[in-house]
C-alpha positions, -999 to +999 in steps of 0.1 A: -115+040+140-102+017+112-126-002+089-098-027+082-101-060+099-080-092+104-094-105+071-065-096+049-082-107+017-112-085+025-088-055+031-071-062-003-106-063-020-114-031-003-082-016-015-090-024-051-126-012-048-119+021-030-090+031-052-110+024-083-137+047-069-115+076-057-087+070-083-062+076-055-037+055-036-022+067-003+014+062+008+039+078+032+070+097+024+097+115+043+129+134+032+146+099+027+119+086+004+087+064+004+081+041+034+095+007+027+098-022+053+111-057+054+085-082+043+070-104+071+060-130+045+091-134+023+127-135+033+150-108+018+121-089+003+109-054+009+074-042+009+060-008+004+027-002+022-002+017+006-038+024+017-070+031-001-079+061+020-061+090+036-077+082+069-063+047+071-029+058+062-030+086+088-037+059+115-002+046+108+014+081+107+026+078+144+055+066+165+084+055+143+065+067+112+055+100+127+081+119+105+064+107+073+039+127+054+007+110+041+005+117+003-018+107-025-008+091-058-032+092-087-043+057-095-034+058-132+002+068-123+004+042-096-007+014-119+011+025-151+043+037-135+048+027-099+038-009-102+061-014-132+091+002-115+085-016-082+080-050-100+114-044-117+130-035-084+115-066-067+095-047-041+062-061-029+031-040-024+015-040+011-022-033+008-044-017+034-023-026+065-045-029+095-038-019+131-015-049+136+005-038+105-008-068+086-019-068+051-016-088+019+018-085+004+014-089-034+036-087-064+031-054-083+023-072-115-004-093-097-019-061-082-019-045-117-039-074-130-065-069-103-074-036-118-082-052-151-111-073-137 
């Protein structure tokens, strides 16, 4: 059972809170690379989804994403390396997507700033 709701801002807040506590971010990867999708909010943009817990990520590890492996990324590497690279590549970050595959899509630089608060 997911603790994520239809309140996308609350899910983003939970993402920041939980990843600060555990110092881990969770994503999905297969032999072709990390999971990346077309943005639902912005035309011609890609979004890479991440979750604040392994359990939430595993809920999405089904159907067309069943061939992906749920993997952890240390928070310091995520913030200091991934967010910079994804920002340069113009890829958005999808945070704590819920059961409807909805979640805040944020600029990597904006997400990095949230960790400074």
